[in-house]
C-alpha positions as CSV (number, residue, x, y, z in Angstrom):
1,M,-24.9,13.2,-48.1
2,L,-27.5,12.6,-45.0
3,R,-25.2,9.3,-44.4
4,A,-22.1,11.1,-44.2
5,G,-23.9,13.6,-42.0
6,A,-25.0,11.2,-39.2
7,V,-21.7,9.5,-39.3
8,L,-20.0,12.6,-38.7
9,S,-22.1,13.2,-35.7
10,V,-21.8,9.5,-33.8
11,L,-18.0,10.5,-34.8
12,S,-18.4,13.7,-32.7
13,V,-20.1,12.4,-30.1
14,L,-17.4,9.6,-29.8
15,I,-14.5,12.0,-29.6
16,M,-16.5,14.1,-26.9
17,F,-16.5,11.1,-24.5
18,N,-13.5,9.6,-25.4
19,G,-11.7,10.8,-22.1
20,C,-14.6,10.4,-20.1
21,T,-15.2,7.2,-17.7
22,V,-18.9,5.6,-17.2
23,Y,-17.6,4.3,-13.9
24,G,-15.8,6.1,-11.1
25,E,-12.8,5.5,-9.8
26,H,-12.2,2.1,-7.8
27,P,-11.0,2.1,-4.7
28,V,-8.3,-0.3,-3.5
29,L,-9.8,-2.5,-0.2
30,T,-7.1,-5.0,-0.7
31,I,-3.9,-6.0,-2.4
32,A,-5.9,-8.3,-4.7
33,D,-7.7,-5.2,-5.9
34,A,-4.5,-3.1,-6.9
35,T,-2.9,-2.8,-10.6
36,G,0.3,-1.1,-9.5
37,G,2.7,-0.3,-7.1
38,I,0.7,2.3,-5.7
39,G,-2.3,0.1,-5.3
40,F,-0.4,-2.6,-3.8
41,E,1.0,-0.3,-1.0
42,Q,-2.5,1.1,-0.2
43,G,-4.0,-2.5,0.0
44,F,-1.0,-3.4,2.1
45,W,-1.9,-0.5,4.8
46,H,-5.6,-1.2,4.7
47,D,-5.1,-5.1,5.3
48,I,-3.0,-3.7,8.0
49,Q,-5.6,-1.6,9.3
50,A,-8.6,-3.7,9.1
51,Q,-6.4,-6.7,10.6
52,N,-7.3,-8.5,7.4
53,W,-4.1,-11.2,8.6
54,N,-4.8,-13.6,6.4
55,L,-5.0,-12.0,3.3
56,L,-2.0,-10.1,3.9
57,E,0.1,-13.4,4.7
58,Q,-1.1,-14.8,1.2
59,H,0.9,-11.5,-0.3
60,I,3.9,-11.8,2.1
61,A,7.0,-13.7,0.2
62,G,8.1,-16.6,1.9
63,N,11.6,-14.8,2.0
64,F,10.1,-11.4,3.0
65,V,12.6,-9.0,4.7
66,Y,11.2,-6.1,6.9
67,V,14.1,-3.8,8.3
68,T,13.2,-1.2,10.9
69,P,15.4,1.6,12.8
70,T,16.3,-1.8,15.2
71,G,17.2,-4.2,12.7
72,R,16.2,-6.6,10.3
73,L,13.4,-9.1,10.8
74,E,12.3,-12.4,8.9
75,R,8.9,-13.3,7.8
76,V,7.6,-14.6,10.7
77,A,9.0,-11.9,13.2
78,A,8.1,-9.0,10.3
79,I,4.2,-10.5,10.4
80,E,4.2,-10.7,14.7
81,E,6.0,-6.9,14.5
82,I,2.9,-5.8,11.9
83,E,0.3,-7.4,13.5
84,K,1.6,-5.1,17.0
85,M,0.9,-2.1,15.2
86,R,-2.9,-1.6,15.6
87,V,-3.0,0.9,12.9
88,S,-6.5,2.9,12.9
89,D,-6.2,5.4,10.4
90,Y,-3.2,6.3,7.9
91,S,-2.0,8.6,5.2
92,I,0.5,8.1,2.6
93,G,2.2,10.9,0.8
94,D,5.2,11.5,-1.6
95,I,4.6,8.3,-3.3
96,T,6.5,7.1,-6.4
97,T,6.9,4.0,-8.2
98,E,9.4,2.5,-10.4
99,M,8.7,-0.7,-12.4
100,N,11.7,-2.9,-13.4
101,G,10.4,-6.1,-15.2
102,D,8.2,-8.1,-12.8
103,T,9.2,-5.7,-9.9
104,F,7.7,-2.4,-8.3
105,V,9.9,-0.6,-5.9
106,V,7.4,1.9,-4.1
107,T,8.7,4.9,-2.0
108,Y,6.6,7.0,0.4
109,T,5.9,9.1,3.1
110,I,3.5,7.6,6.0
111,T,1.7,9.2,8.8
112,L,0.4,6.4,11.2
113,H,-2.2,6.6,14.0
114,G,-3.4,4.2,16.4
115,G,-1.2,2.1,18.8
116,S,0.9,3.5,20.8
117,G,5.0,4.6,19.9
118,F,3.7,5.6,16.6
119,P,6.2,8.6,15.9
120,K,4.4,11.8,15.1
121,P,6.4,13.0,12.4
122,P,5.7,11.1,9.0
123,Q,8.4,8.3,8.2
124,R,9.9,7.5,4.9
125,R,9.2,3.9,4.0
126,M,10.1,1.8,1.0
127,S,8.5,-1.4,-0.6
128,V,9.6,-4.1,-3.0
129,W,7.0,-5.6,-4.8
130,Q,7.4,-9.0,-7.2
131,K,5.4,-10.8,-9.2
132,Q,5.8,-14.7,-8.6
133,K,3.6,-17.3,-10.3
134,A,0.0,-15.5,-10.7
135,A,0.3,-13.1,-8.0
136,W,2.6,-9.8,-7.0
137,V,4.0,-10.5,-3.2
138,I,5.7,-8.0,-1.2
139,I,9.5,-9.1,-0.6
140,A,11.1,-6.4,1.1
141,H,9.6,-3.1,3.3
142,S,11.6,-1.0,5.4
143,V,11.4,2.3,7.6
144,I,14.1,4.6,6.6
145,G,13.1,7.2,9.3
146,T,10.9,10.3,10.0
147,S,11.2,13.1,7.7
């Protein structure tokens, strides 16, 4: 009888802590830290803000396309354009992700601060992330406009 009581006590404690985590939320500081569409996008913008160009380029597909209101840019021109941004701070909102097989489509609004030329209202953006070999890479990114 004592043994059954001990088992019930242990089970009660385990049930109480079932939803708790020992470790806090792990912040996404690079794309390699990410585990899903939201994390990929947070890592993407963190790398841009921190000017981690080598890390960022490792996660940009060879056939990457960047579409802006002024036109379409292929990988090399897109990276040059992104490097010119000089983002000092950003905030992401209204983020949604859709996964289809090995692809994430991420849509969101972003407010950028830093270099000249950033629009004041948030911009609507969309990214497409795809798993290629053992890594996730961004294959398309577009600036849809301001919200």
